[in-house]
C-alpha positions in Angstrom: 131.6 178.9 -9.5 134.8 178.1 -11.4 137.1 175.9 -9.6 140.8 176.8 -10.0 144.0 175.7 -8.4 144.5 176.7 -4.8 148.2 177.6 -4.3 150.0 177.1 -1.1 153.6 177.4 0.0 154.7 173.8 -0.7 151.5 172.4 -2.3 148.9 173.1 -4.9 145.3 171.8 -4.6 144.2 171.1 -8.2 140.6 170.3 -9.1 140.3 166.5 -9.3 140.9 165.0 -12.7 140.3 161.5 -14.2 144.0 160.7 -14.1 144.0 160.6 -10.2 141.8 157.4 -10.1 144.5 154.8 -10.8 146.7 156.3 -8.1 143.7 156.5 -5.7 142.9 152.9 -6.5 146.5 151.9 -5.5 146.5 154.1 -2.4 143.1 152.8 -1.2 144.2 149.2 -1.4 147.1 149.8 1.0 146.2 148.6 4.5 148.3 151.4 6.1 146.5 154.1 4.3 143.0 152.8 4.9 143.4 151.6 8.5 141.1 154.4 9.8 138.6 154.6 6.9 135.1 153.2 6.7 135.0 149.8 4.9 132.9 151.4 2.1 135.7 153.8 1.1 138.4 151.5 -0.1 139.3 148.4 -2.1 137.0 149.9 -4.8 137.4 149.5 -8.6 137.7 152.7 -10.8 133.9 153.0 -11.3 133.2 152.8 -7.6 136.0 155.3 -6.8 134.4 157.7 -9.2 131.1 157.5 -7.3 132.7 157.8 -3.8 135.3 160.5 -4.9 133.6 162.2 -7.8 135.2 164.7 -10.1 133.7 168.0 -8.9 130.0 167.9 -9.4 129.9 171.0 -7.1 126.4 170.1 -6.0 127.6 168.0 -3.1 131.4 167.6 -3.4 134.4 169.7 -4.3 137.6 167.6 -4.4 141.2 168.4 -5.2 144.4 166.5 -5.9 147.2 167.5 -3.6 150.3 168.2 -5.7 153.8 168.6 -4.2 155.3 171.7 -5.9 158.9 170.5 -5.6 158.4 167.1 -7.3 155.2 168.1 -9.2 153.7 164.8 -8.1 150.3 163.8 -6.7 150.5 163.0 -3.0 146.8 162.7 -2.1 143.3 164.1 -2.4 141.3 166.5 -0.2 138.2 168.6 -0.3 134.6 168.7 0.7 131.8 166.2 0.5 128.2 166.2 1.7 128.1 170.0 0.9 125.0 171.7 2.2 124.7 175.1 0.5 121.6 176.0 2.5 123.1 175.4 5.9 126.5 176.5 4.6 128.6 173.5 5.8 130.5 170.5 4.5 132.4 167.4 5.4 136.2 167.8 5.2 138.0 165.0 3.4 141.7 164.2 3.2 143.7 161.2 2.1 147.5 161.4 1.9 148.3 158.4 -0.3 152.1 159.0 -0.7 153.6 157.8 2.6 156.6 160.1 2.0 154.3 162.9 2.9 153.1 161.5 6.2 155.0 164.2 8.0 151.9 166.1 9.2 153.0 169.2 7.3 151.3 168.1 4.0 148.0 167.4 5.7 148.2 170.6 7.8 148.9 172.8 4.8 146.2 171.1 2.7 143.6 171.5 5.4 144.5 175.1 6.1 144.1 175.9 2.4 140.8 174.1 2.3 139.5 175.9 5.4 140.6 179.3 4.0 138.7 178.4 0.8 135.6 177.3 2.7 135.4 180.4 4.8 136.6 183.1 2.5 135.4 181.9 -0.9 132.4 179.6 -0.2 131.3 181.6 2.8 130.5 178.4 4.8 129.4 178.8 8.4 131.2 175.7 9.6 133.2 172.7 8.4 133.1 169.3 10.1 135.2 166.2 10.1 134.3 162.6 11.1 137.3 160.8 12.6 138.0 157.3 13.8 138.9 157.7 17.5 142.0 155.6 16.9 143.3 158.1 14.3 145.3 160.2 16.9 147.3 162.0 14.2 144.2 163.3 12.5 142.7 164.3 15.8 145.8 166.3 16.8 145.8 167.9 13.3 142.2 169.1 13.3 142.5 170.4 16.9 145.6 172.4 15.8 143.4 174.0 13.1 140.9 175.0 15.8 138.4 172.2 15.4 136.6 171.1 18.6 135.0 167.8 19.3 131.3 168.2 18.8 130.1 164.7 19.7 130.4 161.0 19.4 128.6 159.2 16.6 127.7 155.8 17.9 128.4 152.8 15.6 129.0 155.3 12.7 132.0 153.6 11.0 132.1 150.0 9.7 135.7 148.7 10.2 136.5 145.1 9.3 132.8 144.4 9.3 132.2 145.8 12.8 130.5 149.0 13.8 132.7 151.5 15.6 132.1 154.9 17.0 133.4 158.1 15.4 134.2 161.6 16.7 132.6 164.6 15.0 134.8 167.7 15.0 133.6 171.1 13.9 135.3 174.4 13.2 133.7 177.8 12.7 135.5 180.8 11.0 136.0 182.5 14.3 137.9 179.4 15.7 140.0 178.6 12.7 143.7 178.8 13.4 145.3 180.0 10.2 
């Protein structure tokens, strides 16, 4: 499968390229941006970033840079990790690194584009998201897209060295709100 740019109204999702890593390193060292992420996902050097957020190996991850069309600038990354082609599902990932785009619209458009890609192109049966319960904005966003809480993962996230629970949200093609 050839990965190409996914075009939206205000954004393009561009297959991840090497040049995103310095920005990602900067974003993931900002305490506001990482406040809901697992400890293992931030304050990483470039080599570690390339392992956690790999350039599309397609075997188990497909990641994109989020590009604002108006300014032609990178504003974050999104995509799928932990892809299971047999069970036809994947983990939805999004990080908006440019705080000027924390308006909810950027994340909503990005995730809509991703879900359309997952269900129409990849023919996945469902997509899931793991969310820190304190991340109310992300919970509201995924629910707006049609995701439903599927369970609580006990002690799933490590935050500041302590284990905390996480919510698992799932969306099926029939529940997806375009």
